C-alpha positions as CSV (number, residue, x, y, z in Angstrom):
1,M,85.8,81.8,102.7
2,A,86.2,81.1,106.4
3,Q,89.8,80.0,106.0
4,R,90.6,83.2,104.1
5,R,89.0,85.3,106.8
6,D,91.0,83.3,109.5
7,N,94.2,83.9,107.5
8,E,93.5,87.6,107.3
9,I,92.8,87.8,111.1
10,E,96.1,85.9,111.7
11,L,97.9,88.3,109.4
12,W,96.5,91.3,111.2
13,S,97.5,89.8,114.5
14,Q,101.0,89.2,113.3
15,L,101.2,92.7,111.8
16,S,100.1,94.2,115.1
17,V,102.7,92.3,117.0
18,L,105.4,93.2,114.5
19,V,104.6,96.9,114.7
20,A,104.6,96.9,118.5
21,E,107.8,94.9,118.8
22,V,109.8,96.7,116.2
23,G,108.4,100.0,117.3
24,N,109.4,99.4,120.9
25,T,112.9,98.3,119.9
26,L,113.4,101.3,117.7
27,D,112.1,103.7,120.3
28,R,114.5,102.3,122.9
29,K,117.5,102.5,120.6
30,L,116.7,106.0,119.3
31,T,116.1,107.3,122.8
32,R,119.3,105.8,124.2
33,Q,121.6,106.7,121.2
34,A,120.0,109.8,119.6
35,G,118.1,111.4,122.4
36,V,114.7,111.3,120.7
37,G,112.1,108.6,120.7
38,L,110.6,107.0,117.6
39,T,107.6,109.4,117.3
40,E,109.9,112.4,117.7
41,F,112.3,111.0,115.1
42,L,109.4,110.4,112.7
43,A,108.2,114.0,113.2
44,L,111.6,115.4,112.6
45,N,112.0,113.3,109.5
46,A,108.6,114.5,108.2
47,L,109.5,118.1,108.9
48,S,112.9,117.8,107.3
49,Q,111.3,116.4,104.1
50,G,108.6,119.0,104.0
51,D,108.4,122.6,103.0
52,P,111.2,124.6,104.5
53,S,108.7,127.3,105.6
54,G,107.0,124.7,107.8
55,M,104.2,122.1,107.9
56,R,100.7,122.7,109.1
57,M,99.9,120.8,112.3
58,Q,97.1,118.9,110.5
59,Q,99.5,117.8,107.7
60,L,102.0,116.6,110.3
61,A,99.2,114.8,112.2
62,E,98.2,113.0,109.0
63,A,101.9,112.1,108.1
64,L,102.4,110.6,111.5
65,G,99.0,108.9,111.9
66,L,98.2,111.0,115.1
67,N,95.5,113.3,116.1
68,Q,96.1,117.1,116.1
69,S,96.2,117.3,119.9
70,S,98.9,114.6,120.1
71,V,100.9,116.4,117.4
72,S,100.6,119.7,119.3
73,R,102.1,118.1,122.4
74,L,104.7,116.4,120.3
75,V,105.8,119.7,118.7
76,G,105.9,121.2,122.2
77,R,108.3,118.6,123.3
78,L,110.5,119.2,120.2
79,Q,110.4,122.9,120.9
80,E,111.6,122.3,124.5
81,L,114.6,120.4,123.0
82,D,115.2,123.2,120.4
83,L,114.6,120.7,117.6
84,A,111.4,122.4,116.2
85,E,109.6,125.7,116.4
86,R,106.0,126.9,115.8
87,G,105.1,129.8,113.7
88,A,102.2,131.5,112.0
89,S,101.5,130.7,108.4
90,E,102.4,133.6,106.1
91,T,99.4,132.8,103.9
92,D,96.8,132.2,106.6
93,R,97.6,133.9,110.0
94,R,95.2,131.5,111.7
95,G,97.3,128.5,110.7
96,V,100.1,127.2,112.9
97,L,103.1,125.7,111.3
98,A,105.8,123.5,112.7
99,R,109.3,124.0,111.4
100,I,112.5,122.0,112.0
101,T,115.4,123.9,113.4
102,D,119.0,123.5,112.3
103,E,119.6,121.4,115.5
104,G,116.5,119.3,114.7
105,R,117.8,118.7,111.1
106,K,121.1,117.6,112.6
107,V,119.5,115.2,115.0
108,A,117.2,113.8,112.3
109,Q,120.1,113.1,110.0
110,E,122.1,111.3,112.7
111,A,119.0,109.3,113.9
112,S,118.2,108.4,110.3
113,K,121.2,106.1,109.9
114,L,120.6,104.6,113.3
115,F,116.9,104.0,112.4
116,S,117.8,102.3,109.1
117,D,120.4,100.1,110.7
118,E,118.2,99.1,113.6
119,M,115.2,98.6,111.4
120,G,117.1,96.0,109.4
121,V,118.2,94.2,112.6
122,A,114.7,94.3,114.1
123,L,113.1,92.9,110.9
124,H,115.7,90.2,110.7
125,Q,114.9,89.2,114.3
126,A,111.2,89.4,113.7
127,G,111.6,87.1,110.7
128,M,112.8,84.4,113.0
129,D,110.0,84.9,115.6
130,G,107.1,82.6,115.2
131,R,104.7,85.3,116.1
132,T,105.8,87.6,113.2
133,A,107.7,85.5,110.7
134,A,104.9,85.1,108.2
135,V,104.1,88.8,108.0
136,V,107.8,89.7,107.6
137,A,108.1,87.2,104.8
138,R,105.1,88.7,103.1
139,L,106.6,92.2,103.4
140,R,110.0,91.1,102.1
141,Y,108.7,89.0,99.3
142,S,105.7,91.0,98.1
143,P,104.7,90.6,94.3
144,E,105.9,94.2,93.8
145,K,109.4,93.3,95.1
146,R,109.5,90.1,93.0
147,G,108.6,92.1,89.9
148,A,111.2,94.7,90.7
149,A,113.9,92.0,91.2
150,A,113.0,90.4,87.9
151,A,113.3,93.7,86.1
152,D,116.9,94.2,87.5
């Protein structure tokens, strides 16, 4: 039992390092090449995938794993860049919606390819890093993926 708990703690530690390292790498690359950071890209991606009439701030907060206050500031930054806008909900005038603009959709599409390419590179590098290799291997070779590969 103690060994399993130690393994789970080690796995959590590796996962934390992986998320931090890959997140920082993606943030730098997206900022430099697409003009938006990782959080902004993820928000634009969520908005582009959501209802065209907009997404409630609470829904966006849940989709991004952020609190409502952080999302409000995030949408404000996106507004300043003309990538998103706020509007009142047509069904509930008290509700505030965030909507992606045409420019935001364009940026999201361009950044999406960069994100995918860089994510692959970052995971490859993390797979060779002793601090994160075990968790990357578990992510790549999960039982679900082995089952899907066997079905192909």
